C-alpha positions in Angstrom: 24.2 22.9 -3.5 24.7 19.3 -2.6 21.7 17.3 -1.4 23.4 16.1 1.8 23.7 19.7 2.9 20.0 20.4 2.9 19.3 19.9 6.6 22.5 21.8 7.6 21.6 24.8 5.3 18.0 24.9 6.4 19.1 25.1 10.0 21.9 27.5 9.3 19.7 30.1 7.8 17.0 29.6 10.4 14.2 28.4 8.2 11.1 28.0 10.3 8.2 26.2 9.0 16.3 14.4 24.8 15.4 13.9 28.0 13.3 10.8 28.6 10.2 11.8 30.5 8.1 9.5 32.6 4.5 9.1 31.5 3.6 8.3 35.1 4.4 11.6 36.7 4.8 14.0 33.8 3.2 17.4 33.8 2.4 18.3 30.2 5.2 20.0 28.3 4.8 23.6 27.2 3.5 23.8 23.6 5.7 26.9 23.0 8.9 25.5 24.3 11.5 23.2 22.5 9.9 19.9 21.7 10.3 17.1 24.2 9.5 13.4 23.6 8.1 10.8 26.0 7.0 7.2 25.7 4.0 5.6 27.3 1.2 3.0 26.9 -2.5 3.7 27.3 -3.3 0.1 28.1 -1.5 -3.2 28.7 -1.2 -4.2 25.0 1.9 -3.2 23.0 -0.2 -1.7 20.3 -1.4 0.9 22.8 2.2 2.2 23.3 3.3 5.4 21.7 5.9 8.2 21.5 4.6 11.8 21.8 6.5 14.9 20.9 5.2 18.3 22.0 6.7 21.7 21.4 8.7 23.8 19.0 10.9 21.8 16.6 14.6 22.9 17.1 17.9 21.7 15.8 18.1 19.3 18.8 14.7 17.7 18.1 15.9 14.8 15.8 18.6 13.7 18.3 16.0 13.8 21.1 13.8 11.5 19.1 16.7 9.0 18.6 16.5 8.2 22.3 13.0 6.9 21.8 13.4 5.0 18.5 13.6 1.7 20.4 10.4 2.4 22.4 7.5 0.0 22.1 4.6 1.0 20.0 4.2 2.1 16.4 2.7 5.6 16.7 4.4 8.9 17.0 2.1 11.7 18.1 3.2 15.2 17.2 1.8 18.5 18.5 3.8 21.6 17.5 3.4 25.1 16.2 6.3 24.5 13.9 10.0 25.5 14.1 13.2 24.6 12.3 12.3 23.2 8.9 15.5 21.4 8.4 15.1 19.6 11.7 11.5 18.8 10.9 12.6 17.1 7.7 15.3 15.2 9.5 12.8 14.1 12.1 10.5 12.9 9.4 13.3 10.8 7.9 14.0 9.2 11.3 10.3 8.4 11.8 10.3 6.7 8.3 13.6 4.9 9.0 12.1 3.6 12.3 8.9 2.4 10.6 6.6 4.5 12.8 3.1 5.7 12.1 2.3 9.4 12.7 -0.7 11.1 14.3 -1.5 14.6 15.7 -2.1 15.5 19.3 -1.0 14.8 22.8 -1.6 11.1 23.4 -0.3 11.4 26.9 -3.0 13.8 27.9 -5.7 11.9 26.1 -4.8 8.6 27.7 -4.3 10.1 31.1 -7.7 11.8 31.1 -9.5 8.8 29.5 -8.0 6.5 32.1 -8.2 8.9 35.0 -4.5 8.8 35.7 -3.6 12.4 36.5 -0.8 13.6 38.7 0.4 16.8 40.3 4.0 18.0 40.1 4.9 15.9 43.2 3.8 12.7 41.4 0.6 12.3 43.5 -2.5 11.1 41.8 -5.2 13.8 41.7 -8.8 14.2 40.4 -9.4 15.5 36.9 -11.0 18.7 38.3 -7.9 19.6 40.4 -5.5 18.7 37.5 -7.3 21.0 35.1 -6.9 23.8 37.6 -3.2 23.2 37.6 -3.1 23.1 33.8 -5.7 25.4 32.4 -4.1 25.2 29.0 -5.5 21.7 28.8 -9.0 22.5 29.8 -9.9 21.6 26.2 -6.9 19.4 25.5 -7.8 19.0 21.8 -7.0 22.7 21.3 -3.3 21.8 20.8 -4.1 19.1 18.3 -2.2 21.0 15.6 0.9 20.1 13.6 2.0 23.2 11.7 4.9 24.2 9.4 8.0 22.2 10.2 5.9 19.7 12.1 3.7 19.0 9.1 6.8 17.9 7.1 7.9 15.7 10.0 4.4 14.2 10.0 4.9 13.1 6.4 7.6 10.7 7.6 4.9 8.2 9.0 4.6 5.0 7.1 0.9 5.4 7.9 -0.5 8.7 8.8 -3.8 9.7 10.5 -5.4 13.0 11.4 -7.8 12.6 14.3 -11.1 14.4 14.3 -10.6 18.1 15.3 -6.8 18.0 14.6 -5.1 20.3 12.1 -2.2 19.8 9.7 -0.9 23.2 8.5 1.5 24.2 5.7 2.8 27.6 4.5 5.9 29.1 2.8 9.3 28.6 4.4 10.9 31.8 5.8 14.1 32.8 7.5 14.4 34.9 10.7 18.2 35.3 10.3 19.1 36.1 6.7 17.5 37.0 3.4 17.0 34.1 1.0 17.9 35.0 -2.6 16.2 33.4 -5.6 19.0 30.8 -6.2 18.9 29.5 -2.7 15.1 29.5 -2.6 15.0 27.5 -5.9 17.5 24.9 -4.6 15.7 24.5 -1.3 12.3 24.3 -2.9 13.6 21.5 -5.2 15.0 19.5 -2.3 11.9 20.0 -0.1 9.8 18.8 -2.9 12.0 15.8 -3.3 11.5 14.9 0.3 7.7 15.2 -0.1 7.8 12.8 -3.0 10.1 10.4 -1.2 7.6 10.2 1.6 4.9 9.1 -0.9 2.9 12.3 -0.9 1.8 14.5 -3.8 3.6 17.6 -5.1 0.4 19.5 -4.6 1.4 19.7 -0.9 4.3 21.8 -1.7 2.3 23.9 -4.2 -0.3 24.7 -1.5 2.4 25.5 1.0 4.3 27.8 -1.5 1.1 29.7 -2.2 0.4 30.4 1.5 2.2 33.4 3.0 4.5 32.7 5.9 2.3 34.5 8.4 -0.7 32.4 7.4 -1.5 28.7 7.5 -3.1 26.4 5.0 -5.0 23.6 6.7 -5.7 20.4 4.8 -9.2 18.8 5.0 -9.2 15.1 5.4 -10.7 14.7 2.0 -7.9 16.7 0.4 -5.3 14.9 2.5 -6.5 11.5 1.1 -6.6 12.9 -2.5 -3.0 14.1 -2.4 -1.6 11.1 -0.6 -1.1 12.4 2.9 -3.7 10.0 4.3 -4.5 6.5 3.1 -7.9 5.8 1.6 -10.6 4.4 3.9 -9.8 0.8 4.8 -12.9 -0.4 2.9 -14.2 0.7 -0.4 -17.8 1.9 -0.9 -20.4 -0.8 -0.8 -21.1 -2.2 -4.3 -23.9 -4.4 -5.7 -23.5 -7.7 -7.4 -26.2 -10.2 -8.6 -26.2 -13.5 -6.8 -28.8 -16.3 -7.5 -32.2 -14.6 -7.8 -31.2 -11.6 -5.8 -28.3 -9.2 -5.1 -25.7 -8.8 -2.5 -23.8 -5.7 -1.3 -20.1 -6.0 -0.5 -17.2 -3.8 0.4 -13.6 -5.0 0.0 -10.5 -3.9 1.8 -8.4 -1.4 -0.1 -5.3 -1.1 2.2 -2.9 -3.8 3.3 -3.8 -6.2 6.1 -2.1 -5.5 9.4 -1.6 -7.3 12.7 -4.9 -7.5 14.6 -6.7 -6.3 11.6 -7.4 -9.2 9.2 -10.8 -8.5 7.7 -10.8 -8.6 3.9 -14.5 -8.1 3.0 -17.9 -7.5 4.4 -21.1 -8.7 2.6 -24.7 -8.0 3.2 -27.6 -10.1 1.8 -30.9 -11.8 2.7 -32.3 -15.2 2.1 -35.6 -16.4 0.6 -37.2 -16.1 4.0 -36.5 -12.3 3.9 -34.0 -12.8 6.8 -31.0 -10.4 6.5 -27.5 -11.7 7.0 -24.0 -10.3 7.4 -20.8 -12.1 6.4 -17.2 -11.1 7.3 -14.3 -12.6 5.4 -10.9 -12.6 7.2 -7.4 -13.7 6.1 -4.1 -14.4 7.8 -5.7 -15.6 11.1 -3.7 -18.1 13.2 -4.8 -21.1 15.3 -8.5 -20.3 14.8 -10.7 -22.9 16.5 -14.2 -22.8 17.7 -13.1 -23.7 21.2 -11.0 -20.5 21.4 -13.6 -18.1 20.0 -15.6 -16.1 22.6 -18.9 -17.6 21.4 -20.0 -19.2 24.6 -21.5 -17.3 27.6 -19.2 -17.0 30.6 -15.9 -17.0 28.7 -15.3 -13.3 28.0 -18.7 -12.0 27.1 -22.2 -13.2 26.6 -22.2 -11.9 23.1 -19.9 -13.0 20.2 -19.7 -9.5 18.8 -21.5 -6.2 18.3 -22.7 -3.9 15.6 -22.6 -0.1 16.2 -24.6 2.3 14.0 -24.0 6.0 14.5 -22.9 5.4 18.1 -25.7 3.1 19.0 -24.5 -0.5 19.8 -26.4 -3.8 19.2 -24.9 -6.9 20.9 -25.0 -10.0 18.8 -27.0 -12.8 20.4 -25.0 -15.7 22.1 -24.2 -18.4 19.6 -25.4 -16.3 16.7 -22.1 -16.2 14.8 -21.0 -19.2 12.7 -17.5 -19.8 11.6 -16.1 -21.8 8.7 -12.9 -22.0 6.8 -12.8 -21.9 3.0 -9.5 -21.9 1.0 -7.5 -20.5 3.9 -10.0 -17.7 4.7 -12.3 -17.6 7.7 -16.0 -16.7 7.2 -18.1 -15.3 10.0 -21.8 -15.2 9.3 -24.5 -13.8 11.5 -28.3 -13.3 11.1 -29.5 -9.8 11.7 -32.8 -9.0 13.4 -35.1 -6.5 11.7 -34.2 -3.6 14.0 -30.4 -4.0 13.5 -30.8 -4.3 9.7 -32.9 -1.2 9.5 -30.4 0.7 11.7 -27.6 -0.3 9.4 -29.5 0.8 6.3 -30.1 4.2 7.8 -26.7 4.8 9.3 -23.8 7.0 8.2 -21.2 5.0 10.2 -21.3 1.3 10.9 -18.9 -0.7 13.0 -19.1 -4.6 13.0 -16.9 -6.6 15.4 -16.7 -10.4 16.0 -14.8 -11.1 19.2 -11.7 -13.4 19.1 -9.0 -14.1 21.5 -5.8 -12.0 21.4 -3.7 -15.1 20.7 -5.7 -15.4 17.4 -4.8 -11.9 16.3 -7.7 -10.2 18.1 -11.1 -9.3 16.8 -12.5 -9.4 13.2 -13.9 -5.9 12.6 -15.0 -3.5 9.9 -15.7 0.3 10.0 -17.8 1.7 7.2 -18.8 5.2 6.3 -22.0 5.1 4.2 -23.4 7.8 1.9 -26.9 7.9 0.6 -26.1 5.7 -2.4 -24.7 3.0 -0.2 -27.7 3.1 2.1 -30.0 2.8 -0.9 -27.9 -0.3 -2.0 -28.4 -1.9 1.4 -32.2 -1.3 1.3 -32.3 -2.9 -2.1 -30.3 -5.9 -0.9 -32.6 -6.5 2.0 -35.6 -6.5 -0.4 -34.2 -8.7 -3.2 -33.0 -11.8 -1.5 -30.7 -14.5 -2.9 -32.0 -18.0 -3.4 
């Protein structure tokens, strides 16, 4: 069996595993009908633009996606119970060819609800309560945050892949609803599906898990397992580590995935000085045209605060003029003093987000998201006790 026949054969034997729709007036597509794609933006910035595909993957699905390959935005959101495995693999290859990222869910519904832009079938804007009565299937719109079977293989096509909280990525054995698959065909197809998985940069254990799950069941990957076997990238920043400095110690976390547009932070460092005052330092690279006059440090420009720190959902605004910027060997360093309350909150938190505001023309904000375990929290407490000279 020649490799170029894979998609044709998968579709021919019925292995299961368009129209451009307006995001302004669209009623949500049916999850159980053939997949449709639509493009939209959840805000004015190009990085908020996306393509969403919802429904069953059929032999027509890859061609429908072609109509959206020139759409603005990098993300392709998929929500599907599965469908034609050959078409799913072809869709994944087109997504990779187009350089898209993949995620799971209905971005249209999420953005419309979040931005209160909901419409009836006549294109008239309505309140969320009325819209939910018209579409009870979306009363909990995250319920369709699933990408199963053929959709899971299409999902692998993303250059970068994400699984939102509550979403499910499901694999199982391929099957045919049309003809019996003999051992020779099964072996050949398995080899070529495995080759696709490896080409997409994922681990062979995906296929092993799928092969060990009966067709009538579904194997859902945890996020931790998805990272381990290469479906998801590692967290952007490594675990906080300790390093001696002067008479004390510092805690630092370095970036472990490539820099991206509007995401230029390379390292975050925590320490305290002789006076027992805690500090935080962000190191950013690849920034353009950075000048103090353009930074949002001064009250009345964009905000009274130059940034914020959020710990487990509780936000602390940085005081006006509290962030200093300097350039060292092409990198930009942003240092801010922490008050005792904020430092204590960071040292107790499981999730920490740090943002220093910058103008969009300067590649947006400098920010870090950290997930902290008990060991890292202990490290932070030690750092804030043993100050550098």
